[in-house]
VOPAGU-2260 file (C-alpha; in pm, 1 decimal, decimal comma):
REM VOPAGU-2260
SITE   aa  ch    i         X         Y         Z
SITE  MET   A    0   -3846,8    2448,0   -5162,1
SITE  GLN   A    1   -3977,8    2129,1   -5312,6
SITE  SER   A    2   -3649,9    2065,4   -5498,4
SITE  PHE   A    3   -3454,8    2134,9   -5177,7
SITE  LEU   A    4   -3659,4    1883,0   -4978,3
SITE  THR   A    5   -3621,2    1625,2   -5256,3
SITE  ALA   A    6   -3241,1    1671,1   -5253,7
SITE  LEU   A    7   -3238,9    1660,0   -4873,5
SITE  PHE   A    8   -3431,6    1331,6   -4862,9
SITE  GLU   A    9   -3209,0    1173,6   -5128,0
SITE  ARG   A   10   -2888,7    1274,1   -4951,1
SITE  SER   A   11   -3030,7    1162,5   -4614,4
SITE  VAL   A   12   -3101,1     813,2   -4752,2
SITE  ALA   A   13   -2764,4     793,9   -4930,3
SITE  MET   A   14   -2569,9     920,0   -4627,9
SITE  SER   A   15   -2755,6     671,6   -4406,4
SITE  VAL   A   16   -2611,7     388,6   -4612,1
SITE  LEU   A   17   -2262,0     535,9   -4567,1
SITE  ILE   A   18   -2313,0     587,7   -4192,0
SITE  LEU   A   19   -2433,0     232,1   -4135,1
SITE  LEU   A   20   -2142,4      95,6   -4340,9
SITE  TYR   A   21   -1891,1     303,4   -4144,4
SITE  LEU   A   22   -2044,3     190,3   -3816,7
SITE  ALA   A   23   -2019,7    -171,2   -3927,2
SITE  ILE   A   24   -1647,1    -153,8   -4016,1
SITE  THR   A   25   -1547,4      59,1   -3714,9
SITE  PRO   A   26   -1446,5    -243,2   -3498,6
SITE  PHE   A   27   -1212,5    -354,2   -3774,4
SITE  LEU   A   28   -1070,0      -0,5   -3815,2
SITE  GLU   A   29   -1008,7      37,6   -3442,6
SITE  LYS   A   30    -744,9    -236,0   -3450,0
SITE  ARG   A   31    -544,4     -89,9   -3738,2
SITE  TYR   A   32    -591,7     283,3   -3765,9
SITE  ALA   A   33    -542,5     583,3   -3535,8
SITE  ALA   A   34    -850,7     727,9   -3363,2
SITE  LYS   A   35    -776,0    1080,9   -3480,8
SITE  TRP   A   36    -849,1    1018,5   -3847,4
SITE  ARG   A   37   -1143,9     791,8   -3767,8
SITE  TYR   A   38   -1291,3    1089,1   -3582,5
SITE  TYR   A   39   -1223,1    1332,8   -3863,0
SITE  ALA   A   40   -1381,3    1090,8   -4109,0
SITE  TRP   A   41   -1703,8    1120,9   -3907,9
SITE  LEU   A   42   -1685,1    1500,5   -3941,4
SITE  VAL   A   43   -1672,4    1460,2   -4320,7
SITE  ILE   A   44   -1993,2    1260,2   -4302,3
SITE  VAL   A   45   -2148,9    1531,4   -4085,1
SITE  LEU   A   46   -2058,3    1793,0   -4345,7
SITE  GLY   A   47   -2219,4    1569,2   -4611,9
SITE  LEU   A   48   -2539,7    1575,1   -4411,3
SITE  VAL   A   49   -2538,3    1949,9   -4346,2
SITE  ILE   A   50   -2471,3    2028,5   -4714,3
SITE  PRO   A   51   -2732,0    1824,4   -4904,8
SITE  PHE   A   52   -2624,3    1927,6   -5257,2
SITE  ARG   A   53   -2347,3    1752,3   -5453,3
SITE  PRO   A   54   -2183,2    1805,4   -5793,0
SITE  PRO   A   55   -2425,9    1688,1   -6062,4
SITE  LEU   A   56   -2350,2    1332,9   -6165,6
SITE  ASP   A   57   -2548,0    1169,8   -6444,6
SITE  ALA   A   58   -2478,9     803,9   -6354,1
SITE  ALA   A   59   -2681,2     656,1   -6073,7
SITE  PHE   A   60   -2641,2     322,3   -5902,9
SITE  ILE   A   61   -3001,9     320,4   -5775,7
SITE  GLN   A   62   -3297,4     481,8   -5945,5
SITE  VAL   A   63   -3564,9     611,9   -5709,0
SITE  ASP   A   64   -3913,8     677,0   -5846,5
SITE  LEU   A   65   -4058,4     968,0   -5653,2
SITE  PRO   A   66   -4422,9     919,0   -5559,9
SITE  VAL   A   67   -4697,9    1134,7   -5696,5
SITE  PRO   A   68   -4863,2    1356,3   -5437,7
SITE  PRO   A   69   -5142,3    1169,7   -5256,6
SITE  ALA   A   70   -5487,2    1223,3   -5397,3
SITE  GLY   A   71   -5618,5    1335,3   -5060,8
SITE  ILE   A   72   -5391,7    1640,6   -5053,4
SITE  GLN   A   73   -5508,7    1903,5   -5298,0
SITE  LEU   A   74   -5312,7    2192,6   -5442,0
SITE  MET   A   75   -5439,0    2550,2   -5441,2
SITE  MET   A   76   -5506,7    2722,9   -5769,6
SITE  PRO   A   77   -5248,3    2993,2   -5846,5
SITE  GLY   A   78   -5375,6    3344,3   -5799,7
SITE  ASN   A   79   -5342,9    3444,2   -6162,0
SITE  LEU   A   80   -5576,1    3160,4   -6263,1
SITE  GLU   A   81   -5847,8    3238,2   -6014,6
SITE  THR   A   82   -6174,2    3374,5   -6161,8
SITE  GLY   A   83   -6518,6    3436,2   -6035,5
SITE  ALA   A   84   -6637,5    3107,4   -6179,4
SITE  MET   A   85   -6364,7    2908,8   -6012,6
SITE  GLY   A   86   -6423,0    3090,9   -5687,3
SITE  ALA   A   87   -6792,5    3003,9   -5702,4
SITE  ASP   A   88   -6715,5    2634,4   -5760,3
SITE  THR   A   89   -6460,3    2629,5   -5479,0
SITE  ASP   A   90   -6715,0    2772,3   -5240,4
SITE  GLN   A   91   -6949,3    2491,6   -5317,2
SITE  GLN   A   92   -6688,7    2217,6   -5250,1
SITE  GLY   A   93   -6514,7    2386,6   -4956,8
SITE  LEU   A   94   -6181,0    2559,2   -4928,7
SITE  PRO   A   95   -5886,1    2376,6   -5088,3
SITE  THR   A   96   -5644,2    2217,2   -4844,2
SITE  MET   A   97   -5276,4    2302,8   -4799,9
SITE  PRO   A   98   -5045,1    2202,2   -5091,2
SITE  TRP   A   99   -4838,5    1895,6   -5007,6
SITE  PRO   A  100   -4494,6    2063,4   -5080,3
SITE  LEU   A  101   -4590,9    2346,0   -4843,2
SITE  LEU   A  102   -4715,6    2097,7   -4587,1
SITE  ALA   A  103   -4391,1    1896,0   -4606,2
SITE  SER   A  104   -4182,9    2215,7   -4586,3
SITE  CYS   A  105   -4367,0    2338,9   -4277,1
SITE  LEU   A  106   -4334,0    1998,0   -4111,6
SITE  TRP   A  107   -3958,6    1981,9   -4183,0
SITE  ILE   A  108   -3899,3    2340,6   -4062,8
SITE  ALA   A  109   -4102,4    2274,6   -3748,6
SITE  GLY   A  110   -3906,0    1959,6   -3669,4
SITE  ALA   A  111   -3566,4    2125,5   -3727,7
SITE  ALA   A  112   -3662,0    2428,4   -3522,4
SITE  ALA   A  113   -3789,7    2204,1   -3240,8
SITE  VAL   A  114   -3458,7    2013,5   -3222,3
SITE  ILE   A  115   -3251,0    2332,6   -3222,6
SITE  ALA   A  116   -3479,5    2504,6   -2969,9
SITE  TYR   A  117   -3474,6    2206,1   -2735,4
SITE  HIS   A  118   -3095,5    2175,8   -2724,2
SITE  THR   A  119   -3043,2    2552,9   -2712,0
SITE  LEU   A  120   -3281,0    2602,4   -2421,8
SITE  ARG   A  121   -3137,7    2303,3   -2241,8
SITE  HIS   A  122   -2782,5    2436,8   -2284,1
SITE  LEU   A  123   -2881,8    2786,9   -2168,1
SITE  ARG   A  124   -3051,7    2636,6   -1863,3
SITE  PHE   A  125   -2734,1    2441,2   -1788,7
SITE  LEU   A  126   -2520,2    2758,0   -1819,9
SITE  ARG   A  127   -2743,0    2941,5   -1576,0
SITE  MET   A  128   -2705,2    2657,6   -1329,6
SITE  VAL   A  129   -2328,7    2659,9   -1369,4
SITE  ASN   A  130   -2311,8    3035,4   -1318,5
SITE  ARG   A  131   -2509,4    2998,8   -1000,0
SITE  TRP   A  132   -2336,3    2700,3    -843,3
SITE  SER   A  133   -1976,8    2714,6    -969,6
SITE  GLU   A  134   -1680,5    2890,1    -814,7
SITE  GLU   A  135   -1347,1    2988,0    -959,8
SITE  ILE   A  136   -1056,2    2782,5    -841,8
SITE  THR   A  137    -793,5    2986,5    -656,8
SITE  ASN   A  138    -556,7    2699,0    -577,3
SITE  GLN   A  139    -220,9    2820,5    -710,5
SITE  HIS   A  140     -92,9    2471,1    -771,4
SITE  MET   A  141    -387,9    2382,3    -994,1
SITE  LEU   A  142    -373,2    2714,1   -1180,0
SITE  ALA   A  143       0,5    2670,0   -1237,8
SITE  MET   A  144     -62,4    2319,8   -1370,4
SITE  LEU   A  145    -323,2    2453,9   -1611,1
SITE  GLN   A  146     -90,6    2729,3   -1734,7
SITE  SER   A  147     196,5    2486,5   -1776,2
SITE  LEU   A  148     -17,0    2254,7   -1990,5
SITE  LYS   A  149    -138,5    2548,1   -2200,4
SITE  ASP   A  150     223,4    2659,8   -2265,9
SITE  GLU   A  151     318,8    2303,3   -2353,4
SITE  MET   A  152      31,4    2263,8   -2598,5
SITE  GLY   A  153      67,1    2613,0   -2749,4
SITE  ILE   A  154    -272,3    2743,9   -2633,6
SITE  ASN   A  155    -278,7    3120,4   -2596,9
SITE  LYS   A  156    -650,7    3160,7   -2532,4
SITE  GLN   A  157    -753,4    3245,4   -2175,4
SITE  VAL   A  158    -910,8    2947,2   -2005,7
SITE  LYS   A  159   -1090,5    2965,7   -1670,7
SITE  LEU   A  160   -1086,8    2683,4   -1416,9
SITE  GLN   A  161   -1394,0    2639,4   -1201,9
SITE  VAL   A  162   -1537,7    2381,0    -965,6
SITE  CYS   A  163   -1910,4    2300,2    -977,1
SITE  SER   A  164   -2099,0    2086,6    -727,6
SITE  CYS   A  165   -2376,4    2009,1    -977,2
SITE  ILE   A  166   -2165,2    1801,5   -1214,7
SITE  THR   A  167   -2002,5    1461,7   -1171,2
SITE  SER   A  168   -1772,4    1463,1   -1474,6
SITE  PRO   A  169   -1505,6    1712,7   -1595,2
SITE  MET   A  170   -1612,7    1908,8   -1902,9
SITE  LEU   A  171   -1530,9    2205,0   -2123,6
SITE  ILE   A  172   -1792,9    2471,5   -2190,5
SITE  GLY   A  173   -1793,7    2804,3   -2376,2
SITE  PHE   A  174   -1739,3    2860,2   -2747,4
SITE  PHE   A  175   -1572,8    3201,2   -2707,0
SITE  ARG   A  176   -1485,0    3206,9   -2333,3
SITE  PRO   A  177   -1377,8    2849,9   -2254,8
SITE  VAL   A  178   -1413,4    2723,1   -1901,2
SITE  VAL   A  179   -1292,4    2390,8   -1763,9
SITE  LEU   A  180   -1542,8    2266,4   -1509,1
SITE  LEU   A  181   -1435,6    2018,1   -1245,2
SITE  PRO   A  182   -1660,8    1828,5   -1003,2
SITE  SER   A  183   -1575,9    1868,2    -634,3
SITE  THR   A  184   -1479,4    1497,6    -612,4
SITE  ILE   A  185   -1182,0    1542,5    -844,9
SITE  MET   A  186   -1024,1    1836,2    -659,9
SITE  THR   A  187    -787,6    1604,7    -477,6
SITE  SER   A  188    -731,5    1354,5    -759,2
SITE  ASP   A  189    -375,8    1247,0    -836,0
SITE  GLY   A  190    -453,7    1237,6   -1212,2
SITE  LEU   A  191    -561,3    1599,0   -1235,9
SITE  ASP   A  192    -296,8    1668,7   -1500,7
SITE  PHE   A  193    -452,4    1403,8   -1727,3
SITE  ILE   A  194    -797,1    1550,4   -1680,9
SITE  LEU   A  195    -684,6    1904,0   -1759,3
SITE  ARG   A  196    -486,5    1788,6   -2058,1
SITE  HIS   A  197    -789,2    1600,4   -2184,2
SITE  GLU   A  198   -1011,9    1908,1   -2176,8
SITE  LEU   A  199    -742,4    2126,1   -2330,0
SITE  VAL   A  200    -714,8    1885,1   -2621,6
SITE  HIS   A  201   -1086,3    1934,5   -2679,1
SITE  LEU   A  202   -1025,1    2309,2   -2680,9
SITE  GLN   A  203    -724,5    2286,0   -2914,7
SITE  ARG   A  204    -919,3    2072,9   -3164,0
SITE  ASN   A  205   -1231,6    2295,2   -3153,1
SITE  ASP   A  206   -1445,2    1999,3   -3052,6
SITE  LEU   A  207   -1720,5    2223,7   -2917,9
SITE  TRP   A  208   -1770,5    2368,9   -3267,2
SITE  TYR   A  209   -1772,6    2016,6   -3413,5
SITE  LYS   A  210   -2038,3    1920,8   -3162,5
SITE  GLY   A  211   -2241,7    2221,0   -3280,8
SITE  LEU   A  212   -2205,4    2093,3   -3636,3
SITE  VAL   A  213   -2329,0    1748,4   -3533,1
SITE  LEU   A  214   -2627,8    1910,4   -3364,5
SITE  LEU   A  215   -2700,9    2104,4   -3681,5
SITE  ALA   A  216   -2690,2    1782,7   -3888,4
SITE  THR   A  217   -2923,2    1618,9   -3638,0
SITE  ALA   A  218   -3166,7    1910,7   -3668,0
SITE  VAL   A  219   -3158,8    1910,1   -4046,8
SITE  HIS   A  220   -3218,9    1534,1   -4062,3
SITE  TRP   A  221   -3434,6    1504,0   -3751,5
SITE  PHE   A  222   -3663,6    1261,5   -3936,7
SITE  ASN   A  223   -3378,8    1012,4   -3992,3
SITE  PRO   A  224   -3315,9     771,6   -3697,7
SITE  VAL   A  225   -2973,5     677,6   -3836,8
SITE  VAL   A  226   -2849,8    1029,6   -3768,2
SITE  TYR   A  227   -2903,7     981,5   -3394,8
SITE  LEU   A  228   -2693,1     664,3   -3400,4
SITE  MET   A  229   -2426,7     864,5   -3576,0
SITE  ALA   A  230   -2432,7    1139,9   -3312,3
SITE  LYS   A  231   -2376,5     885,0   -3032,8
SITE  ALA   A  232   -2092,6     715,6   -3225,4
SITE  ILE   A  233   -1925,3    1053,8   -3285,3
SITE  ALA   A  234   -1945,4    1145,5   -2917,6
SITE  VAL   A  235   -1770,4     819,1   -2823,0
SITE  GLN   A  236   -1512,9     852,6   -3101,1
SITE  CYS   A  237   -1441,6    1213,2   -2995,6
SITE  GLU   A  238   -1346,1    1098,2   -2644,8
SITE  ILE   A  239   -1141,9     803,3   -2771,5
SITE  SER   A  240    -938,8    1023,7   -3008,3
SITE  CYS   A  241    -888,4    1271,2   -2726,9
SITE  ASP   A  242    -765,0     990,3   -2498,1
SITE  GLU   A  243    -522,9     885,2   -2769,2
SITE  ARG   A  244    -380,7    1236,2   -2791,4
SITE  VAL   A  245    -348,0    1268,5   -2410,4
SITE  LEU   A  246    -168,6     932,3   -2379,7
SITE  GLN   A  247      64,8     986,6   -2670,6
SITE  GLY   A  248     403,4     856,1   -2547,4
SITE  ALA   A  249     263,1     749,5   -2209,1
SITE  SER   A  250     386,6     441,8   -2027,8
SITE  PHE   A  251     169,2     139,8   -1945,1
SITE  GLN   A  252     147,4     251,6   -1579,7
SITE  GLN   A  253      23,9     597,2   -1688,7
SITE  ARG   A  254    -233,1     441,7   -1912,6
SITE  LYS   A  255    -354,2     227,8   -1624,6
SITE  GLN   A  256    -379,8     532,6   -1401,4
SITE  TYR   A  257    -574,5     720,6   -1666,9
SITE  GLY   A  258    -815,3     427,7   -1708,0
SITE  GLU   A  259    -871,4     420,4   -1333,3
SITE  ILE   A  260    -964,3     791,7   -1339,8
SITE  ILE   A  261   -1227,2     723,6   -1606,2
SITE  ILE   A  262   -1366,8     429,8   -1413,3
SITE  ARG   A  263   -1386,6     645,6   -1101,0
SITE  VAL   A  264   -1590,6     902,3   -1294,3
SITE  VAL   A  265   -1819,2     625,6   -1417,9
SITE  ARG   A  266   -1892,6     523,0   -1063,4
SITE  ASN   A  267   -2005,5     877,9    -988,4
SITE  GLY   A  268   -2258,1     856,3   -1270,3
SITE  ALA   A  269   -2344,6    1128,7   -1515,3
SITE  MET   A  270   -2574,2    1426,1   -1477,4
SITE  HIS   A  271   -2627,4    1773,5   -1619,6
SITE  ARG   A  272   -2454,0    1759,3   -1955,6
SITE  THR   A  273   -2566,8    1894,2   -2292,1
SITE  ALA   A  274   -2492,0    1837,9   -2659,9
SITE  LEU   A  275   -2274,4    2150,0   -2661,3
SITE  THR   A  276   -2031,5    2050,7   -2387,7
SITE  THR   A  277   -1748,7    1798,7   -2385,1
SITE  ASN   A  278   -1798,0    1499,5   -2164,8
SITE  PHE   A  279   -1512,0    1320,0   -1993,0
SITE  TYR   A  280   -1760,7    1051,6   -1888,6
SITE  GLY   A  281   -1866,2     944,2   -2238,8
SITE  GLY   A  282   -2130,9     693,6   -2132,0
SITE  LYS   A  283   -2123,1     337,6   -2005,8
SITE  LYS   A  284   -2190,8     176,0   -2343,3
SITE  GLY   A  285   -1878,6     315,9   -2496,6
SITE  MET   A  286   -1665,8     274,1   -2187,8
SITE  GLN   A  287   -1551,8     -80,2   -2269,5
SITE  THR   A  288   -1427,5      28,9   -2612,6
SITE  ARG   A  289   -1265,3     332,0   -2456,8
SITE  ILE   A  290   -1079,0     137,5   -2185,7
SITE  ARG   A  291    -964,4    -117,9   -2444,1
SITE  SER   A  292    -832,8     165,3   -2661,2
SITE  ILE   A  293    -651,8     323,7   -2366,4
SITE  MET   A  294    -469,7       0,9   -2279,0
SITE  ASP   A  295    -385,7     -74,8   -2642,3
SITE  THR   A  296     -18,4      10,8   -2698,3
SITE  THR   A  297      16,0    -136,8   -3050,7
SITE  LYS   A  298     130,7      99,6   -3319,4
SITE  LYS   A  299    -142,8     197,2   -3563,5
SITE  LYS   A  300    -146,9     342,4   -3910,5
SITE  ALA   A  301    -223,4     711,4   -3950,8
SITE  GLY   A  302    -563,0     656,7   -4106,8
SITE  ILE   A  303    -545,5     933,8   -4367,1
SITE  MET   A  304    -661,7     674,2   -4620,1
SITE  ILE   A  305    -986,7     627,6   -4424,6
SITE  PHE   A  306   -1043,9    1002,1   -4430,4
SITE  GLY   A  307    -988,6    1012,6   -4805,6
SITE  VAL   A  308   -1216,0     716,8   -4876,8
SITE  VAL   A  309   -1496,8     861,7   -4666,5
SITE  LEU   A  310   -1451,6    1198,4   -4835,2
SITE  ILE   A  311   -1481,5    1042,2   -5181,6
SITE  ALA   A  312   -1778,1     835,4   -5070,5
SITE  THR   A  313   -1953,1    1142,5   -4928,5
SITE  ILE   A  314   -1908,5    1334,8   -5250,3
SITE  GLY   A  315   -2010,6    1029,0   -5447,7
SITE  THR   A  316   -2346,7    1003,2   -5275,9
SITE  GLY   A  317   -2470,3    1230,0   -5554,7
SITE  MET   A  318   -2452,4     939,2   -5797,0
SITE  THR   A  319   -2572,5     670,6   -5551,9
SITE  PHE   A  320   -2935,6     773,5   -5572,2
SITE  ALA   A  321   -3120,4     960,8   -5848,9
SITE  ASN   A  322   -3479,8    1066,2   -5848,6
SITE  HIS   A  323   -3680,7     990,6   -6162,0
SITE  SER   A  324   -4050,8     999,0   -6194,4
SITE  PRO   A  325   -4200,4     787,5   -6473,7
SITE  LYS   A  326   -4234,3    1084,2   -6703,9
SITE  GLU   A  327   -3930,2    1285,8   -6609,6
SITE  ALA   A  328   -3717,7    1177,2   -6905,9
SITE  ALA   A  329   -3985,1    1283,3   -7151,3
SITE  ASN   A  330   -4028,2    1621,1   -6983,8
SITE  GLU   A  331   -3651,8    1676,3   -6988,0
SITE  GLN   A  332   -3653,4    1616,4   -7361,4
SITE  THR   A  333   -3941,2    1857,3   -7395,5
SITE  LEU   A  334   -3756,6    2130,6   -7208,2
SITE  THR   A  335   -3438,7    2069,0   -7409,0
SITE  ALA   A  336   -3632,7    2092,3   -7733,2
SITE  ALA   A  337   -3790,6    2417,7   -7619,7
SITE  VAL   A  338   -3450,3    2571,0   -7550,0
SITE  THR   A  339   -3298,0    2455,9   -7881,5
SITE  GLY   A  340   -3600,7    2569,6   -8079,9
SITE  GLU   A  341   -3698,7    2218,1   -8190,5
SITE  LEU   A  342   -4027,9    2222,5   -8000,1
SITE  LYS   A  343   -4315,5    2335,9   -8220,9
SITE  MET   A  344   -4568,6    2535,5   -8029,0
SITE  ASP   A  345   -4840,7    2433,5   -8274,8
SITE  ASN   A  346   -4811,0    2083,7   -8121,0
SITE  TYR   A  347   -4991,2    2237,9   -7822,5
SITE  SER   A  348   -5269,2    2405,9   -8019,0
SITE  MET   A  349   -5634,6    2361,1   -7922,0
SITE  ASP   A  350   -5702,0    2286,5   -8287,0
SITE  HIS   A  351   -5633,9    1917,3   -8208,5
SITE  TYR   A  352   -5959,6    1910,7   -8010,8
SITE  SER   A  353   -6175,1    2115,8   -8245,1
SITE  GLU   A  354   -6401,0    1825,7   -8343,8
SITE  PHE   A  355   -6507,9    1778,9   -7985,7
SITE  LEU   A  356   -6544,2    2144,9   -7890,0
SITE  THR   A  357   -6762,5    2431,0   -8002,5
SITE  LYS   A  358   -6552,3    2732,0   -8093,9
SITE  VAL   A  359   -6700,2    3087,0   -8089,9
SITE  GLU   A  360   -6460,5    3333,6   -8251,9
SITE  ASN   A  361   -6601,8    3657,7   -8114,5
SITE  ASP   A  362   -6655,1    3515,3   -7765,0
SITE  PRO   A  363   -6377,2    3585,5   -7508,9
SITE  VAL   A  364   -6422,6    3229,6   -7379,2
SITE  LYS   A  365   -6394,5    3075,5   -7731,3
SITE  TYR   A  366   -6432,9    2710,3   -7631,2
SITE  TYR   A  367   -6754,1    2536,3   -7515,4
SITE  TYR   A  368   -6852,8    2177,4   -7454,5
SITE  ASN   A  369   -7221,5    2081,1   -7439,4
SITE  GLY   A  370   -7315,6    2437,6   -7357,8
SITE  ARG   A  371   -7058,7    2484,8   -7080,1
SITE  TRP   A  372   -6744,6    2692,7   -7118,0
SITE  VAL   A  373   -6420,4    2493,7   -7101,2
SITE  ARG   A  374   -6220,9    2600,3   -6794,9
SITE  SER   A  375   -5939,2    2351,0   -6846,0
SITE  LEU   A  376   -5850,1    2051,0   -7061,0
SITE  TYR   A  377   -5594,7    1782,2   -6970,8
SITE  ASP   A  378   -5436,5    1564,3   -7238,2
SITE  GLU   A  379   -5210,1    1276,5   -7137,9
SITE  ASN   A  380   -5042,2    1162,4   -7460,2
SITE  ASN   A  381   -4884,0     827,8   -7374,2
SITE  GLN   A  382   -4723,8     795,2   -7719,1
SITE  ASN   A  383   -4482,8    1091,0   -7675,3
SITE  GLY   A  384   -4493,8    1098,0   -7296,8
SITE  LYS   A  385   -4608,2    1461,4   -7284,7
SITE  SER   A  386   -4890,3    1557,5   -7052,8
SITE  VAL   A  387   -5045,0    1903,2   -7108,9
SITE  LEU   A  388   -5297,4    2096,1   -6903,4
SITE  TYR   A  389   -5463,6    2375,2   -7102,1
SITE  PHE   A  390   -5634,9    2648,0   -6903,9
SITE  ASN   A  391   -5867,9    2920,7   -7023,5
SITE  THR   A  392   -5754,3    3268,8   -6919,0
SITE  VAL   A  393   -6065,3    3482,7   -6900,8
SITE  GLU   A  394   -6183,6    3773,2   -6694,2
SITE  ASP   A  395   -6461,5    3750,3   -6438,4
SITE  LYS   A  396   -6697,9    3968,1   -6636,1
SITE  ASP   A  397   -6675,1    3733,4   -6939,5
SITE  VAL   A  398   -6804,0    3428,4   -6751,0
SITE  LEU   A  399   -7080,5    3573,7   -6537,1
SITE  GLY   A  400   -7380,2    3346,2   -6543,1
SITE  LYS   A  401   -7194,6    3072,8   -6731,6
SITE  THR   A  402   -7116,2    2722,5   -6605,3
SITE  ALA   A  403   -6758,5    2595,6   -6630,3
SITE  ILE   A  404   -6639,7    2243,6   -6704,6
SITE  HIS   A  405   -6303,8    2068,0   -6672,6
SITE  LEU   A  406   -6223,6    1808,8   -6938,5
SITE  ARG   A  407   -5970,6    1534,7   -7003,5
SITE  THR   A  408   -5902,6    1331,7   -7315,3
SITE  ILE   A  409   -5955,7     957,9   -7359,1
SITE  ARG   A  410   -5716,4     817,3   -7617,6
SITE  ASN   A  411   -5719,1     481,6   -7797,8
SITE  LYS   A  412   -5447,3     260,0   -7645,9
SITE  GLU   A  413   -5349,1     122,0   -7986,1
SITE  THR   A  414   -5375,9     417,0   -8223,4
SITE  ASN   A  415   -5336,8     692,9   -7959,2
SITE  GLU   A  416   -5617,6     884,3   -8129,9
SITE  ILE   A  417   -5853,7    1089,7   -7918,3
SITE  GLU   A  418   -6178,3     901,2   -7879,5
SITE  LYS   A  419   -6373,6    1139,7   -7656,4
SITE  LEU   A  420   -6354,7    1403,6   -7383,5
SITE  VAL   A  421   -6479,8    1334,5   -7032,5
SITE  GLU   A  422   -6538,5    1563,4   -6735,9
SITE  MET   A  423   -6295,3    1570,8   -6443,7
SITE  SER   A  424   -6329,6    1721,0   -6098,3
SITE  GLU   A  425   -6166,3    2032,6   -5959,6
SITE  SER   A  426   -5961,4    1828,7   -5715,0
SITE  GLU   A  427   -5799,3    1654,8   -6013,7
SITE  VAL   A  428   -5722,0    1993,7   -6168,9
SITE  PHE   A  429   -5560,7    2113,5   -5846,8
SITE  GLN   A  430   -5333,3    1810,2   -5835,4
SITE  LEU   A  431   -5232,2    1854,7   -6199,6
SITE  LEU   A  432   -5147,1    2218,9   -6140,9
SITE  GLY   A  433   -4914,3    2114,0   -5861,4
SITE  ASN   A  434   -4745,1    1841,2   -6074,1
SITE  ASP   A  435   -4411,5    1969,4   -6205,6
SITE  HIS   A  436   -4416,1    1706,4   -6481,4
SITE  VAL   A  437   -4734,7    1842,1   -6644,1
SITE  ILE   A  438   -4689,9    2119,7   -6898,1
SITE  LYS   A  439   -4925,6    2411,1   -6836,6
SITE  MET   A  440   -5041,4    2599,7   -7146,5
SITE  ALA   A  441   -5294,6    2874,3   -7219,3
SITE  MET   A  442   -5567,5    2781,1   -7463,7
SITE  THR   A  443   -5462,6    2907,4   -7806,4
SITE  HIS   A  444   -5513,3    2804,3   -8166,5
SITE  ALA   A  445   -5315,4    2821,4   -8491,5
SITE  ASN   A  446   -4986,1    2871,2   -8301,5
SITE  VAL   A  447   -4662,0    2915,2   -8491,7
SITE  SER   A  448   -4335,9    2744,8   -8412,6
SITE  LEU   A  449   -4050,1    2912,7   -8228,5
SITE  SER   A  450   -3846,7    2916,7   -8546,7
SITE  GLU   A  451   -4125,4    3101,2   -8732,1
SITE  GLU   A  452   -4140,4    3355,0   -8446,7
SITE  ALA   A  453   -3764,7    3404,1   -8481,3
SITE  GLU   A  454   -3799,7    3460,8   -8855,9
SITE  LYS   A  455   -4082,3    3707,7   -8797,0
SITE  LYS   A  456   -3868,9    3896,4   -8546,0
SITE  GLU   A  457   -3579,2    3897,4   -8789,4
SITE  ARG   A  458   -3801,4    4042,1   -9067,4
SITE  VAL   A  459   -3918,7    4319,9   -8834,9
SITE  THR   A  460   -3557,3    4398,1   -8740,6
SITE  SER   A  461   -3456,6    4408,3   -9108,6
SITE  GLN   A  462   -3743,8    4647,4   -9186,8
SITE  ASP   A  463   -3628,8    4872,1   -8902,4
SITE  HIS   A  464   -3277,7    4882,6   -9047,4
SITE  VAL   A  465   -3415,6    4970,0   -9393,1
SITE  ALA   A  466   -3626,9    5248,8   -9246,9
SITE  ASN   A  467   -3325,0    5388,2   -9068,7
SITE  ASP   A  468   -3119,0    5387,2   -9388,4
SITE  VAL   A  469   -3393,9    5566,9   -9579,2
SITE  SER   A  470   -3416,5    5833,8   -9307,1
SITE  LEU   A  471   -3041,0    5883,8   -9327,2
């Protein structure tokens, strides 16, 4: 979950840069490119937010150093490392607090669930109100107009036409059973054909599903204020692109009539709409841009290039930001060496600390320091960039009545030689256990390398083959 949240945060920051850039150049694009592809470009950005992962790209324009977990937030000891001694020490200092990755995960899940729950409940409440106060339209002229427009646009899905006294703007609702809702004030409007065509365009383009996708992106990135700016911009662009489709091939007089219809709806105000319904109103802030677009008769470019550029930029956000902690490169080298067999396990032997510790061969604990058994030992080797936390795996019965101690090394800054061992607190140990960049090792001595283990395994295998031959 920690890696997912890290990737989510990185993509949220990277996509925010793309969103703000696209918002900044939108006024320029409106004069030259069609609204349809400007709208679809927004949907690519939405998909980039919903899907936080990208193809792995090594190059990064900006390096982001991820912070170390705050010292005030402690990590719980894993269950397989808990012993009676540790439990006793924990009782003295109080119960450990919640791990910071778990805390962040719970906070993110709670925020996302709250956003989804709020909009879902609000939409369900709106649907109940519509079911109570709406009536099906039986006017044959209006029904014939709706059917004629459906046939013209190639829509085979059944669409209901209802009038509702609780709304002031025409809208489309219903993902699976679409319904065009009309306010009672538009029942006698001369531009009813424009209004119906507008809502049918929303249906034909599956705009309700796109709105659901935008809501999902908002829920996933609820902590990012830029996402809310994006949602508003998409809502306006959705209506503008729909207007463009409705007025395709229309005369100047028809455009003027259509604009007057929108202005009339604005005067009625807006009430009772949700994030999962279309909105003929569109809001006052975007109305000026919308009217200007309606009256603009200049020929514009298709805008496929914008869609392609935004698509490439969205995919490329994987190389815009890269997370690197100060020791990540060294740990990556360590993992690579372990896989290739170049990492010698005897480099992590407790024999390096033998001059500071008392070793008892026949004692299950084995390592003592000033009369106290060594529970853990942390060594931060700045020369090779490898930090190791050794822990003593013992059973409860072996440490009854004994006092534990946690140690860390102090190295000479010039020679990197170990000068002494000092005691560290349990809270420091908890934090080290939760640090993914610290190697965790069991306390051992006289370890052999991976290559020697392989040779030993090969010798055993050869002996088995010889024994089989003899038996044959």
